Structures are given as structure tokens and as C-alpha cells.
DSSP file (Angstrom, degrees, kcal/mol; ACC not computed):
  #  RESIDUE AA STRUCTURE BP1 BP2  ACC     N-H-->O    O-->H-N    N-H-->O    O-->H-N    TCO  KAPPA ALPHA  PHI   PSI    X-CA   Y-CA   Z-CA
    1    1 A M              0   0    0      0, 0.0     2,-0.2     0, 0.0   103,-0.1   0.000 360.0 360.0 360.0 140.8    0.0    0.0    0.0
    2    2 A Q     >  -     0   0    0      1,-0.1     4,-2.3   102,-0.0     5,-0.2  -0.507 360.0-111.4 -84.5 157.9    1.2    3.5   -0.8
    3    3 A T  H  > S+     0   0    0      1,-0.2     4,-2.3     2,-0.2     5,-0.2   0.913 116.5  48.9 -56.8 -48.5    1.3    6.2    1.9
    4    4 A I  H  > S+     0   0    0      1,-0.2     4,-2.2     2,-0.2    -1,-0.2   0.885 110.2  52.2 -63.3 -38.3   -1.4    8.3    0.4
    5    5 A E  H  > S+     0   0    0      2,-0.2     4,-1.8     1,-0.2    -1,-0.2   0.913 108.9  50.4 -62.9 -42.2   -3.7    5.2    0.1
    6    6 A A  H  X S+     0   0    0     -4,-2.3     4,-1.6     1,-0.2    -2,-0.2   0.908 110.1  50.5 -62.7 -41.6   -3.1    4.4    3.7
    7    7 A I  H  < S+     0   0    0     -4,-2.3    -1,-0.2     1,-0.2    -2,-0.2   0.919 114.3  43.7 -61.4 -43.8   -4.0    7.9    4.8
    8    8 A K  H  < S+     0   0    0     -4,-2.2    -1,-0.2     1,-0.2    -2,-0.2   0.734 116.1  47.2 -77.1 -22.2   -7.2    7.8    2.7
    9    9 A R  H  < S+     0   0    0     -4,-1.8    -1,-0.2    -5,-0.2    -2,-0.2   0.662  83.8 114.1 -91.0 -18.5   -8.2    4.3    3.9
   10   10 A R     <  +     0   0    0     -4,-1.6     2,-0.3    -5,-0.2    98,-0.1  -0.283  38.7 167.3 -60.9 133.5   -7.6    4.8    7.6
   11   11 A R        -     0   0    0     98,-0.1    98,-0.7   139,-0.1     2,-0.6  -0.958  43.3 -99.4-139.5 157.1  -10.7    4.6    9.7
   12   12 A S  B     -a  109   0A   0    137,-0.4   137,-0.6    -2,-0.3     2,-0.5  -0.714  41.4-163.2 -78.7 122.9  -11.4    4.4   13.5
   13   13 A V        +     0   0    0     96,-2.8   127,-0.1    -2,-0.6     3,-0.1  -0.931  23.0 166.9-114.2 130.0  -12.2    0.7   14.2
   14   14 A R        +     0   0    0     -2,-0.5     2,-0.4     1,-0.1    57,-0.1   0.305  61.1  67.7-124.3   5.8  -13.8   -0.3   17.5
   15   15 A K        -     0   0    0    127,-0.1   130,-2.5    56,-0.0   131,-0.3  -0.996  62.0-179.5-131.3 129.0  -14.9   -3.9   16.7
   16   16 A Y  B     -E  144   0B   0     -2,-0.4   128,-0.2   128,-0.3     2,-0.2  -0.912  25.4-123.5-129.8 151.4  -12.3   -6.6   16.3
   17   17 A I        -     0   0    0    126,-2.6     2,-1.8    -2,-0.3   126,-0.4  -0.554  42.8 -98.7 -84.2 159.7  -12.2  -10.3   15.6
   18   18 A D  S    S+     0   0    0     -2,-0.2    54,-0.1   124,-0.1    -1,-0.1  -0.580  78.1 125.6 -81.8  83.0  -10.4  -12.6   18.1
   19   19 A K        -     0   0    0     -2,-1.8   124,-0.4   124,-0.1    -2,-0.1  -0.963  56.2-127.0-143.7 120.5   -7.1  -12.9   16.2
   20   20 A P        -     0   0    0      0, 0.0     2,-0.5     0, 0.0    54,-0.1  -0.263  18.3-127.6 -67.4 155.6   -3.7  -12.2   17.7
   21   21 A I        -     0   0    0     52,-0.3     5,-0.0   120,-0.1   120,-0.0  -0.903  31.3-110.1-102.7 129.7   -1.3   -9.8   16.0
   22   22 A K     >  -     0   0    0     -2,-0.5     4,-2.2     1,-0.1     3,-0.5  -0.277  18.4-127.6 -60.4 140.8    2.1  -11.2   15.4
   23   23 A N  H  > S+     0   0    0      1,-0.2     4,-2.8     2,-0.2     5,-0.2   0.841 109.2  58.8 -58.1 -35.1    4.9   -9.6   17.6
   24   24 A E  H  > S+     0   0    0      2,-0.2     4,-2.0     1,-0.2    -1,-0.2   0.886 107.1  47.2 -63.5 -37.3    7.0   -8.9   14.5
   25   25 A I  H  > S+     0   0    0     -3,-0.5     4,-2.5     2,-0.2    -2,-0.2   0.933 112.3  48.7 -69.1 -45.5    4.1   -6.8   13.1
   26   26 A L  H  X S+     0   0    0     -4,-2.2     4,-2.4     1,-0.2    -2,-0.2   0.908 111.3  51.0 -60.0 -41.2    3.6   -4.9   16.4
   27   27 A K  H  X S+     0   0    0     -4,-2.8     4,-2.3     1,-0.2    -1,-0.2   0.902 110.5  48.6 -63.5 -40.8    7.4   -4.3   16.6
   28   28 A D  H  X S+     0   0    0     -4,-2.0     4,-1.8     2,-0.2    -2,-0.2   0.886 109.5  52.5 -67.7 -37.9    7.4   -2.9   13.0
   29   29 A I  H  X S+     0   0    0     -4,-2.5     4,-1.4     2,-0.2    -2,-0.2   0.934 111.5  46.2 -61.9 -45.6    4.4   -0.7   13.8
   30   30 A V  H  X S+     0   0    0     -4,-2.4     4,-2.6     1,-0.2    -2,-0.2   0.880 107.0  58.9 -63.9 -37.1    6.3    0.7   16.8
   31   31 A D  H  X S+     0   0    0     -4,-2.3     4,-1.2     1,-0.2    -1,-0.2   0.885 102.8  53.1 -59.6 -37.4    9.4    1.1   14.7
   32   32 A C  H  < S+     0   0    0     -4,-1.8    -1,-0.2     1,-0.2    -2,-0.2   0.866 108.6  49.7 -65.7 -35.1    7.4    3.4   12.4
   33   33 A G  H >< S+     0   0    0     -4,-1.4     3,-1.8     1,-0.2    -2,-0.2   0.907 106.2  56.3 -65.0 -41.9    6.4    5.4   15.5
   34   34 A R  H 3< S+     0   0    0     -4,-2.6    -1,-0.2     1,-0.3    -2,-0.2   0.775 102.8  56.7 -59.8 -28.0   10.1    5.6   16.5
   35   35 A L  T 3< S+     0   0    0     -4,-1.2    -1,-0.3    -5,-0.2    -2,-0.2   0.367  81.1 119.4 -89.2   4.8   10.9    7.1   13.1
   36   36 A A  S <  S-     0   0    0     -3,-1.8    58,-0.1     1,-0.1     2,-0.1  -0.244  73.6 -96.8 -65.8 157.5    8.5   10.1   13.4
   37   37 A P        -     0   0    0      0, 0.0     2,-0.3     0, 0.0    56,-0.1  -0.436  44.3-174.1 -70.7 152.3    9.9   13.6   13.4
   38   38 A S    >   -     0   0    0     -2,-0.1     3,-2.4    -3,-0.1    49,-0.1  -0.992  36.4 -83.9-146.4 151.1   10.5   15.3   16.7
   39   39 A G  G >  S-     0   0    0     -2,-0.3     3,-1.9     1,-0.3    47,-0.1  -0.317 114.6  -7.7 -55.6 126.4   11.5   18.8   17.8
   40   40 A N  G 3  S-     0   0    0      1,-0.3    -1,-0.3     2,-0.1     0, 0.0   0.736 118.3 -79.3  55.3  25.7   15.3   19.1   17.6
   41   41 A N  G <  S+     0   0    0     -3,-2.4    -1,-0.3     1,-0.1    -2,-0.2   0.846  88.0 149.8  52.8  36.9   15.4   15.3   16.9
   42   42 A S    <   -     0   0    0     -3,-1.9    -2,-0.1     2,-0.0    -1,-0.1   0.759  36.7-157.9 -73.2 -25.0   14.9   14.8   20.7
   43   43 A Q        +     0   0    0      1,-0.2    -5,-0.1    -4,-0.1    -3,-0.0   0.930  18.9 175.2  47.4  60.4   13.0   11.5   20.2
   44   44 A P        +     0   0    0      0, 0.0    37,-1.7     0, 0.0    -1,-0.2   0.314  34.4 114.7 -81.6  10.5   11.3   11.8   23.6
   45   45 A W  E     -B   80   0A   0     35,-0.2     2,-0.3   -11,-0.1    35,-0.2  -0.431  39.7-177.5 -94.5 155.7    9.1    8.8   23.3
   46   46 A E  E     -B   79   0A   0     33,-2.4    33,-2.9    -2,-0.1     2,-0.4  -0.974  18.3-149.2-138.9 143.3    8.7    5.4   24.9
   47   47 A F  E     -B   78   0A   0     -2,-0.3     2,-0.6    31,-0.2    31,-0.2  -0.955   5.7-161.4-122.6 133.4    6.1    2.9   23.7
   48   48 A L  E     -B   77   0A   0     29,-2.6    29,-2.8    -2,-0.4     2,-0.5  -0.958   7.9-158.2-113.8 118.4    4.3    0.3   25.7
   49   49 A V  E     -B   76   0A   0     -2,-0.6     2,-0.5    27,-0.2    27,-0.2  -0.846   8.7-165.8 -95.8 128.6    2.7   -2.6   23.8
   50   50 A V  E     +B   75   0A   0     25,-3.0    25,-1.8    -2,-0.5    -2,-0.0  -0.967  27.0 148.3-118.7 123.9   -0.1   -4.4   25.7
   51   51 A T        +     0   0    0     -2,-0.5     2,-0.2    23,-0.2    -1,-0.1   0.510  37.9 108.2-127.5 -15.1   -1.4   -7.8   24.5
   52   52 A K     >  -     0   0    0      1,-0.1     4,-2.4     2,-0.0     3,-0.5  -0.490  66.2-136.5 -71.8 133.0   -2.5   -9.5   27.7
   53   53 A H  H  > S+     0   0    0      1,-0.2     4,-2.7    -2,-0.2     5,-0.2   0.867 102.9  54.9 -57.9 -39.3   -6.2   -9.8   28.0
   54   54 A E  H  > S+     0   0    0      1,-0.2     4,-1.8     2,-0.2    -1,-0.2   0.863 110.9  45.5 -65.9 -33.1   -6.2   -8.9   31.7
   55   55 A D  H  > S+     0   0    0     -3,-0.5     4,-2.3     2,-0.2    -2,-0.2   0.867 112.2  50.2 -76.5 -36.3   -4.3   -5.7   30.9
   56   56 A L  H  X S+     0   0    0     -4,-2.4     4,-2.3     2,-0.2    -2,-0.2   0.893 110.7  51.1 -65.3 -38.8   -6.6   -4.8   28.0
   57   57 A D  H  X S+     0   0    0     -4,-2.7     4,-1.9    -5,-0.2    -2,-0.2   0.915 108.4  52.0 -61.8 -43.2   -9.6   -5.4   30.3
   58   58 A F  H  X S+     0   0    0     -4,-1.8     4,-2.2     1,-0.2     5,-0.2   0.939 110.9  47.1 -57.2 -47.9   -8.0   -3.0   32.8
   59   59 A L  H  X S+     0   0    0     -4,-2.3     4,-2.2     1,-0.2    -1,-0.2   0.883 109.1  54.5 -63.2 -38.7   -7.6   -0.4   30.2
   60   60 A A  H  < S+     0   0    0     -4,-2.3     6,-0.2     1,-0.2    -1,-0.2   0.864 111.4  46.2 -62.2 -35.5  -11.1   -0.9   28.9
   61   61 A K  H  < S+     0   0    0     -4,-1.9    -2,-0.2     1,-0.1    -1,-0.2   0.882 117.1  40.1 -75.9 -38.8  -12.4   -0.3   32.5
   62   62 A V  H  < S+     0   0    0     -4,-2.2    -2,-0.2    -5,-0.2    -3,-0.2   0.782  97.2  84.8 -87.3 -25.6  -10.3    2.8   33.3
   63   63 A T  S  < S-     0   0    0     -4,-2.2     3,-0.2    -5,-0.2    51,-0.1  -0.473  71.5-139.1 -78.2 149.4  -10.5    4.7   30.0
   64   64 A T  S    S+     0   0    0      1,-0.2     3,-0.2    49,-0.2    -1,-0.1   0.912  98.3  16.6 -72.3 -44.1  -13.5    7.0   29.3
   65   65 A Y  S    S+     0   0    0     48,-0.2    -1,-0.2     1,-0.1     3,-0.2  -0.041 106.0  85.3-122.5  31.0  -14.0    6.1   25.7
   66   66 A G    >   +     0   0    0     -6,-0.2     3,-2.3    -3,-0.2     4,-0.2  -0.010  38.5 128.0-122.0  31.2  -12.0    2.9   25.3
   67   67 A K  G >  S+     0   0    0      1,-0.3     3,-1.1    -3,-0.2    -1,-0.1   0.796  70.6  64.3 -58.5 -28.5  -14.4    0.1   26.4
   68   68 A F  G >> S+     0   0    0      1,-0.2     3,-1.9    -3,-0.2     4,-0.6   0.540  75.2  90.9 -73.8  -6.6  -13.7   -1.7   23.1
   69   69 A L  G X4 S+     0   0    0     -3,-2.3     3,-0.9     1,-0.3    -1,-0.2   0.802  73.9  68.5 -58.6 -28.0  -10.1   -2.3   24.2
   70   70 A K  G <4 S+     0   0    0     -3,-1.1    -1,-0.3     1,-0.2   -13,-0.2   0.729 103.1  44.7 -64.9 -20.2  -11.1   -5.6   25.8
   71   71 A E  G <4 S+     0   0    0     -3,-1.9    -1,-0.2   -57,-0.1    -2,-0.2   0.551  92.6 106.7 -96.6 -11.2  -11.8   -6.9   22.3
   72   72 A A    <<  -     0   0    0     -3,-0.9    70,-0.2    -4,-0.6     3,-0.1  -0.268  69.5-136.4 -71.0 154.2   -8.6   -5.6   20.7
   73   73 A G  S    S-     0   0    0     68,-1.8   -52,-0.3     1,-0.3     2,-0.3   0.743  82.6 -24.9 -76.9 -24.6   -5.6   -7.8   19.8
   74   74 A A  E     - C   0 141A   0     67,-1.8    67,-2.7   -54,-0.1     2,-0.3  -0.970  56.3-143.8-169.1 170.4   -3.3   -5.2   21.3
   75   75 A C  E     -BC  50 140A   0    -25,-1.8   -25,-3.0    -2,-0.3     2,-0.5  -0.981   8.4-146.2-145.2 156.9   -2.8   -1.6   22.2
   76   76 A I  E     -BC  49 139A   0     63,-2.2    63,-2.4    -2,-0.3     2,-0.5  -0.990   9.4-160.4-123.7 126.5    0.1    0.7   22.1
   77   77 A I  E     -BC  48 138A   0    -29,-2.8   -29,-2.6    -2,-0.5     2,-0.5  -0.931   9.7-150.3-107.6 127.0    0.5    3.5   24.7
   78   78 A T  E     -BC  47 137A   0     59,-2.4    58,-3.3    -2,-0.5    59,-1.3  -0.841  15.9-178.5 -99.6 129.8    2.8    6.3   23.8
   79   79 A F  E     -BC  46 135A   0    -33,-2.9   -33,-2.4    -2,-0.5     2,-0.3  -0.913   4.4-166.6-121.2 150.6    4.6    8.2   26.5
   80   80 A C  E     -BC  45 134A   0     54,-2.3    54,-3.2    -2,-0.3   -35,-0.2  -0.964  35.8 -85.9-135.9 156.3    7.0   11.1   26.2
   81   81 A E  E >   - C   0 133A   0    -37,-1.7     3,-1.4    -2,-0.3    52,-0.3  -0.381  32.4-140.9 -60.9 128.5    9.5   12.8   28.5
   82   82 A K  T 3  S+     0   0    0     50,-2.8     5,-0.2     1,-0.3    -1,-0.1   0.865  98.8  56.5 -59.0 -38.9    7.7   15.4   30.7
   83   83 A N  T 3  S+     0   0    0     49,-0.4     2,-0.6     3,-0.1    -1,-0.3   0.449  82.0  99.9 -80.7   2.5   10.5   17.9   30.4
   84   84 A N    X   -     0   0    0     -3,-1.4     3,-1.8     1,-0.1     4,-0.2  -0.799  67.0-149.9 -87.8 119.3   10.5   17.9   26.6
   85   85 A R  T 3  S+     0   0    0     -2,-0.6     3,-0.2     1,-0.3    -1,-0.1   0.636  95.4  47.2 -68.8 -12.1    8.6   21.1   25.6
   86   86 A H  T 3> S+     0   0    0      1,-0.1     4,-3.0   -47,-0.1     5,-0.3   0.078  73.6 122.4-110.7  23.1    7.3   19.4   22.4
   87   87 A H  H <> S+     0   0    0     -3,-1.8     4,-2.2     1,-0.2     5,-0.2   0.847  73.6  48.6 -59.8 -36.3    6.2   16.2   24.0
   88   88 A L  H  > S+     0   0    0     -4,-0.2     4,-1.9    -3,-0.2    -1,-0.2   0.938 115.9  42.0 -69.5 -45.7    2.6   16.4   22.9
   89   89 A E  H  > S+     0   0    0      2,-0.2     4,-2.3     1,-0.2    -2,-0.2   0.934 117.1  47.5 -65.4 -46.1    3.4   17.2   19.3
   90   90 A D  H  X S+     0   0    0     -4,-3.0     4,-2.1     1,-0.2    -2,-0.2   0.925 113.5  46.9 -63.7 -45.2    6.2   14.6   19.1
   91   91 A G  H  X S+     0   0    0     -4,-2.2     4,-2.1    -5,-0.3    -1,-0.2   0.856 111.6  52.1 -65.4 -34.4    4.1   11.9   20.7
   92   92 A S  H  X S+     0   0    0     -4,-1.9     4,-2.5    -5,-0.2    -1,-0.2   0.888 107.9  51.3 -68.8 -39.1    1.2   12.7   18.4
   93   93 A A  H  X S+     0   0    0     -4,-2.3     4,-2.1     2,-0.2    -2,-0.2   0.918 111.3  47.9 -62.9 -42.6    3.4   12.5   15.3
   94   94 A A  H  X S+     0   0    0     -4,-2.1     4,-2.0     2,-0.2    -2,-0.2   0.897 110.6  52.4 -63.7 -40.2    4.7    9.0   16.5
   95   95 A T  H  X S+     0   0    0     -4,-2.1     4,-2.3     1,-0.2    -2,-0.2   0.931 108.7  49.1 -62.3 -46.4    1.1    7.9   17.1
   96   96 A E  H  X S+     0   0    0     -4,-2.5     4,-2.4     1,-0.2     5,-0.2   0.904 108.2  54.3 -62.2 -41.0   -0.1    8.9   13.6
   97   97 A N  H  X S+     0   0    0     -4,-2.1     4,-2.3     1,-0.2    -1,-0.2   0.922 110.0  47.4 -57.0 -43.4    2.9    7.1   12.1
   98   98 A M  H  X S+     0   0    0     -4,-2.0     4,-2.5     2,-0.2    -2,-0.2   0.878 109.5  52.9 -68.3 -37.1    1.9    3.9   13.9
   99   99 A I  H  X S+     0   0    0     -4,-2.3     4,-2.1     2,-0.2    -1,-0.2   0.922 112.0  45.5 -62.6 -43.7   -1.8    4.2   12.9
  100  100 A L  H  X S+     0   0    0     -4,-2.4     4,-2.0     2,-0.2    -2,-0.2   0.885 111.8  51.7 -68.6 -37.9   -0.8    4.5    9.3
  101  101 A A  H  X S+     0   0    0     -4,-2.3     4,-1.3    -5,-0.2    -2,-0.2   0.914 109.5  50.0 -63.5 -42.3    1.6    1.6    9.5
  102  102 A A  H  <>S+     0   0    0     -4,-2.5     5,-2.8     1,-0.2     4,-0.4   0.907 107.9  53.9 -62.2 -41.3   -1.1   -0.5   11.1
  103  103 A T  H ><5S+     0   0    0     -4,-2.1     3,-1.6     1,-0.2    -1,-0.2   0.907 104.9  54.6 -57.8 -42.3   -3.5    0.5    8.2
  104  104 A D  H 3<5S+     0   0    0     -4,-2.0    -1,-0.2     1,-0.3    -2,-0.2   0.829 107.4  50.5 -61.6 -32.4   -0.8   -0.7    5.8
  105  105 A Y  T 3<5S-     0   0    0     -4,-1.3    -1,-0.3    -3,-0.3    -2,-0.2   0.449 121.0-108.7 -82.9  -1.6   -0.8   -4.1    7.6
  106  106 A G  T < 5S+     0   0    0     -3,-1.6     2,-0.5    -4,-0.4    38,-0.4   0.732  75.7 137.9  79.0  21.9   -4.6   -4.3    7.3
  107  107 A I      < -     0   0    0     -5,-2.8    -1,-0.3    -6,-0.1    36,-0.2  -0.883  48.9-134.1-105.8 129.7   -5.0   -3.8   11.1
  108  108 A G  E     - D   0 142A   0     34,-2.8    34,-1.9    -2,-0.5     2,-0.3  -0.499  26.2-176.1 -80.4 151.3   -7.7   -1.5   12.3
  109  109 A T  E     -aD  12 141A   0    -98,-0.7   -96,-2.8    32,-0.2     2,-0.3  -0.926  18.2-160.2-139.5 162.8   -6.9    1.1   15.0
  110  110 A C  E     - D   0 140A   0     30,-1.0    30,-2.1    -2,-0.3     2,-0.6  -0.935  21.4-133.2-145.9 128.1   -8.6    3.7   17.1
  111  111 A W  E     - D   0 139A   0     -2,-0.3     2,-0.5    28,-0.2    28,-0.2  -0.705  23.0-165.1 -80.7 118.5   -6.8    6.6   18.8
  112  112 A I  E     - D   0 138A   0     26,-3.8    26,-2.0    -2,-0.6   -46,-0.1  -0.915  27.6-109.1-106.8 128.2   -8.0    6.9   22.4
  113  113 A A  E     + D   0 137A   0     -2,-0.5   -48,-0.2    24,-0.2    24,-0.2  -0.220  47.2 158.0 -56.3 142.6   -7.2   10.1   24.1
  114  114 A G    >   +     0   0    0     22,-0.9     3,-1.4    21,-0.1    23,-0.3   0.547  37.4 100.3-133.5 -34.0   -4.6    9.8   26.8
  115  115 A Y  T 3  S-     0   0    0     21,-1.4    21,-0.1     1,-0.3    -1,-0.0  -0.404 101.0  -6.3 -69.6 129.7   -3.0   13.1   27.4
  116  116 A N  T 3  S+     0   0    0     19,-0.4    -1,-0.3     1,-0.2     2,-0.3   0.752  95.2 147.3  61.0  27.8   -4.3   15.0   30.5
  117  117 A R    X   -     0   0    0     -3,-1.4     3,-1.7    18,-0.1     4,-0.3  -0.649  59.6-121.1 -93.7 152.8   -7.0   12.4   31.2
  118  118 A T  T 3  S+     0   0    0      1,-0.3     3,-0.4    -2,-0.3     4,-0.3   0.757 111.0  57.2 -62.8 -25.1   -8.1   11.5   34.7
  119  119 A Y  T 3> S+     0   0    0      1,-0.2     4,-2.0     2,-0.1    -1,-0.3   0.438  76.8  96.1 -88.1   0.2   -7.1    7.9   34.2
  120  120 A E  H <> S+     0   0    0     -3,-1.7     4,-2.9     1,-0.2     5,-0.2   0.919  83.8  49.7 -56.9 -45.9   -3.5    8.7   33.4
  121  121 A E  H  > S+     0   0    0     -3,-0.4     4,-2.5    -4,-0.3    -1,-0.2   0.877 108.3  53.3 -64.1 -37.6   -2.3    8.1   36.9
  122  122 A D  H  > S+     0   0    0     -4,-0.3     4,-2.5     2,-0.2    -1,-0.2   0.913 113.1  44.0 -61.4 -42.0   -4.1    4.7   37.1
  123  123 A I  H  X S+     0   0    0     -4,-2.0     4,-2.3     2,-0.2     6,-0.2   0.918 112.1  51.8 -69.9 -44.0   -2.4    3.6   33.9
  124  124 A V  H  <>S+     0   0    0     -4,-2.9     5,-2.4    -5,-0.2     4,-0.3   0.918 115.0  43.6 -57.3 -44.5    1.0    4.9   35.0
  125  125 A S  H ><5S+     0   0    0     -4,-2.5     3,-1.0    -5,-0.2    -2,-0.2   0.929 112.2  51.8 -67.4 -46.6    0.7    3.0   38.3
  126  126 A H  H 3<5S+     0   0    0     -4,-2.5    -2,-0.2     1,-0.3    -1,-0.2   0.871 118.6  35.9 -59.5 -40.4   -0.6   -0.2   36.8
  127  127 A F  T 3<5S-     0   0    0     -4,-2.3    -1,-0.3    -5,-0.1    -2,-0.2   0.283 107.1-119.6-101.0   9.9    2.2   -0.5   34.2
  128  128 A N  T < 5 -     0   0    0     -3,-1.0    -3,-0.2    -4,-0.3    -4,-0.1   0.890  43.6-175.7  54.8  44.1    5.0    0.9   36.5
  129  129 A V      < -     0   0    0     -5,-2.4    -1,-0.2    -6,-0.2     4,-0.1  -0.526  32.3-103.4 -73.2 133.3    5.7    3.8   34.1
  130  130 A P    >   -     0   0    0      0, 0.0     3,-1.5     0, 0.0    -1,-0.1  -0.264  26.8-123.3 -56.4 144.0    8.6    6.0   35.1
  131  131 A Q  T 3  S+     0   0    0      1,-0.3    -2,-0.1    -3,-0.1    -7,-0.0   0.609 104.9  68.9 -69.2 -13.1    7.5    9.3   36.7
  132  132 A D  T 3  S+     0   0    0    -51,-0.1   -50,-2.8   -50,-0.1   -49,-0.4   0.364  89.3  83.4 -87.5   8.4    9.4   11.4   34.2
  133  133 A L  E <   -C   81   0A   0     -3,-1.5     2,-0.4   -52,-0.3   -52,-0.2  -0.852  62.3-152.9-113.5 148.2    7.0   10.3   31.4
  134  134 A R  E     -C   80   0A   0    -54,-3.2   -54,-2.3    -2,-0.3     2,-0.4  -0.927  24.8-118.7-112.4 141.5    3.6   11.7   30.3
  135  135 A M  E     +C   79   0A   0     -2,-0.4   -19,-0.4   -56,-0.2   -56,-0.3  -0.669  34.1 172.9 -78.0 129.9    1.0    9.5   28.6
  136  136 A I  E     -     0   0A   0    -58,-3.3   -21,-1.4    -2,-0.4   -22,-0.9   0.819  55.9 -12.6-103.4 -48.1    0.3   11.0   25.2
  137  137 A S  E     -CD  78 113A   0    -59,-1.3   -59,-2.4   -23,-0.3     2,-0.4  -0.987  42.9-147.4-155.4 159.7   -2.0    8.5   23.5
  138  138 A I  E     -CD  77 112A   0    -26,-2.0   -26,-3.8    -2,-0.3     2,-0.5  -1.000  18.9-170.0-126.7 130.4   -3.5    5.0   23.5
  139  139 A I  E     -CD  76 111A   0    -63,-2.4   -63,-2.2    -2,-0.4     2,-0.2  -0.989  12.4-144.6-122.7 132.5   -4.2    3.2   20.2
  140  140 A S  E     -CD  75 110A   0    -30,-2.1   -30,-1.0    -2,-0.5     2,-0.4  -0.624  17.5-164.0 -84.2 150.5   -6.2    0.0   20.0
  141  141 A L  E     +CD  74 109A   0    -67,-2.7   -68,-1.8    -2,-0.2   -67,-1.8  -0.999  24.2 121.9-137.0 140.7   -5.2   -2.5   17.3
  142  142 A G  E     - D   0 108A   0    -34,-1.9   -34,-2.8    -2,-0.4     2,-0.5  -0.957  61.4 -76.8 179.6 167.7   -7.0   -5.4   15.9
  143  143 A Y        -     0   0    0   -126,-0.4  -126,-2.6  -124,-0.4   -36,-0.1  -0.703  63.1-101.4 -82.7 130.8   -8.3   -7.1   12.8
  144  144 A D  B     +E   16   0B   0     -2,-0.5  -128,-0.3   -38,-0.4    -1,-0.1  -0.193  36.4 178.9 -61.4 132.7  -11.6   -5.4   11.8
  145  145 A D        +     0   0    0   -130,-2.5     2,-0.3  -128,-0.1  -129,-0.2   0.023  68.0  36.6-116.5  22.7  -14.9   -7.1   12.7
  146  146 A S  S    S-     0   0    0   -131,-0.3  -129,-0.1  -129,-0.0    -2,-0.0  -0.910  92.6 -89.3-154.4 178.5  -17.1   -4.4   11.2
  147  147 A H        -     0   0    0     -2,-0.3     3,-0.1    -3,-0.0    -2,-0.0  -0.909  59.1-122.6 -97.4 106.4  -17.5   -2.0    8.5
  148  148 A P        -     0   0    0      0, 0.0     2,-0.1     0, 0.0  -135,-0.1  -0.096  27.3 -96.6 -55.1 146.1  -15.7    1.0   10.0
  149  149 A Y        -     0   0    0   -137,-0.6  -137,-0.4     1,-0.1    -3,-0.0  -0.409  33.1-144.6 -58.7 129.9  -17.7    4.2   10.4
  150  150 A V        -     0   0    0     -2,-0.1    -1,-0.1    -3,-0.1  -139,-0.1  -0.876  19.8-139.7-101.9 105.6  -16.8    6.5    7.5
  151  151 A P        -     0   0    0      0, 0.0     2,-1.2     0, 0.0     0, 0.0  -0.265  16.3-113.3 -67.5 150.8  -16.8   10.0    8.9
  152  152 A N        -     0   0    0      0, 0.0     2,-0.3     0, 0.0    -2,-0.0  -0.730  42.9-164.5 -81.7 100.3  -18.3   12.8    7.0
  153  153 A K        -     0   0    0     -2,-1.2     3,-0.1     1,-0.1     2,-0.1  -0.617  23.6-105.4 -90.3 146.6  -15.2   14.8    6.3
  154  154 A R        -     0   0    0     -2,-0.3    -1,-0.1     1,-0.1     5,-0.0  -0.394  45.3-104.8 -64.0 146.1  -15.2   18.4    5.1
  155  155 A S    >>  -     0   0    0      1,-0.1     3,-1.0    -2,-0.1     4,-1.0  -0.284  23.7-112.4 -72.4 160.2  -14.3   18.8    1.5
  156  156 A I  H >> S+     0   0    0      1,-0.3     4,-2.1     2,-0.2     3,-0.6   0.863 118.1  59.0 -59.5 -36.3  -11.0   20.0    0.3
  157  157 A D  H 34 S+     0   0    0      1,-0.2    -1,-0.3     2,-0.2    -3,-0.0   0.745 102.9  53.5 -67.7 -21.9  -12.6   23.2   -1.0
  158  158 A E  H <4 S+     0   0    0     -3,-1.0    -1,-0.2     1,-0.1    -2,-0.2   0.742 120.2  29.5 -81.5 -23.4  -13.9   24.0    2.5
  159  159 A V  H << S+     0   0    0     -4,-1.0     2,-0.4    -3,-0.6    -2,-0.2   0.596  97.8  90.9-114.4 -14.0  -10.6   23.8    4.2
  160  160 A L     <  +     0   0    0     -4,-2.1     2,-0.4    -5,-0.2    -5,-0.0  -0.735  46.7 179.0 -93.5 130.3   -8.0   24.8    1.6
  161  161 A H        -     0   0    0     -2,-0.4     2,-0.6     2,-0.0     4,-0.1  -0.991  18.0-143.7-128.2 135.9   -7.0   28.4    1.3
  162  162 A W  S    S-     0   0    0     -2,-0.4     2,-2.3     2,-0.3    -2,-0.0  -0.895  73.2 -29.1-104.0 123.3   -4.4   29.7   -1.2
  163  163 A E  S    S+     0   0    0     -2,-0.6     2,-0.3     2,-0.1    -1,-0.1  -0.105 131.2   6.7  70.5 -40.8   -2.1   32.6   -0.1
  164  164 A K              0   0    0     -2,-2.3    -2,-0.3     1,-0.0     0, 0.0  -0.972 360.0 360.0-160.3 166.3   -4.6   34.1    2.3
  165  165 A F              0   0    0     -2,-0.3    -2,-0.1    -4,-0.1    -5,-0.0   0.466 360.0 360.0 -79.0 360.0   -8.0   33.4    3.8
């Protein structure tokens, strides 16, 4: 799949079949996150891959909008160094890279908010995350069990401006 095709095919998927994702694929998806751009090439990220059902169940219970995590084959939580002033942007760029890489593998994803959420401390505690890291995002991963919702996106003519507004 070409990059532009992956961008245009990506959808938020919240229903998954019971099929594990190979560790090699998960590692490659994280590798794509690792290769994202970052301010001053600081690379402030750390990635936690979660595949155990009991941990996915925990995440489904504590997250506000991630109840479907219990059905996912895996999830990836992105953390960034707190003292990095671009941690939100850098972690978001890495997250998007991983979402697009998963799309290329035919794996559905859904970006679940993580940054500044009330459940961040529960997750940090549960997974023994070092205190110098902030949670940026959680993405679910799995093989699609539905026809993903196709959002009504604004047209290019509504959002594109040439030279000035």
C-alpha cells in the first residue's frame, strides 16, 4: 500500500475479531512510530505494547472512551518525557505514524485520548511507568470485525486556502 492510500483508507475501528497480532508486526508498527519527526530530533518517546487480556480489560475499564479495548488484539501506549517542551506534538506524530503503519498491515486502530485524562495516573501506576514520562495516546489495534464508520469529512474546497483566507 502506498502512503497516500493508507491515509485515505484509515478509519477508526472499534470492533475486532479474536485474532492475535504477530509480535513482529507490532514491533514494526512501533518502529514506524520511532521514526517520526520530533523537535530538535529529541525523540522523547517510549512505547508500551499491551497484549495480555487482563491488561486490555483493565484499560477498557479505566478509560473513558476505550471500552472496546477488551476486544482488541493489542494496544500501544505512547509516553514522552515530561521535560520535553514538544512532548505532545512529538508523541502525536509518532502515534499517527503507527496508525498509518497498522493500516498498511490491514490492522484497524482507534486513537483513544490519553493526554491530560483523569485515568493517566491509574495507567502509570498499573504499568509501572517511570515518573518522568507523560502519557500521550493509547491506540487499539486489531483485525476489523465491522464496516468501520466512515466519517463525514469536510471537502478540500472547504478547508484549503491559497495565499490568504
